[in-house]
N, C-alpha and C positions, 0 to 999 in steps of 0.2 A: 504494500500499500504506499503510495506516494503522499508524504506529509506536507511537502513544501515545494513551491515552485519558485525558482530563482530567476531574477530578471536581469542581472547585470554580471558582467565578467568578474567583477570584484566579489560578488557574492558566491559565484561558483568556485573561484580559487580559494576562498575562505572556507567553503563547505568541504572541499577535498583535503583540506589540511594546511593551507597556505602555499605561497609560492615554491617552497622547496619541495613539498609533496606533489604539487601540480607539475613541476619540472621532472621529478622522478617518474610519475605516472606516464607522462608524454614522451619522455626521453629527450627533453629540452634542457637548456641551461637555466639556472635560477633567474638570471637577468631577463630572459625572455618571458618566463612565467610571471615575474613581477610586472613587467611592462603591460601584460594583458590586463592587469587590474586597472590600468590607466586608459584603456582603449574600450571601444563599444563592441568589439568582436574578437573571436579567437581564430587562429588559423584553421581552415576547414579540416586539415588532415589531423587535428587533435580531437575531433568530434567523437570517434568511437571510444577512445581510451578515457576521456573526461566523462562521457555519457556513462560508461560502465562504472566508474568511481562513484558518480552521483546515484546511480541505480542502487549500488551497495549500501548507500547511506540513506536511501529512502527519499531522495530528492530528485528533481527534474529541472531542466531549463529548456527554453525554446530553441529550436534549431536555428532560429534567426541570429542567435548569438555567434553562430559559425557562418553566417551569411548563407544559410540554406533555407529553402522553402519548407514550410510544414506540409505534411501530407494532408490531401483533402479529406474531409470527414463526411 
């Protein structure tokens, strides 16, 4: 069950454990993960790894944070 919908890159990074953990999860450098908190989107190729980390924590974020379109409902 999803408890919380996150709306910003900063909220996502915080939810997965901060920039160091986000960097570890995505295989990126700490500085890249820290920079994501100051931007309005993530690189699209980080979607699967960050989404999996959020799923494990019972959280979700819109695909638009990765500049992707949401599936039609």
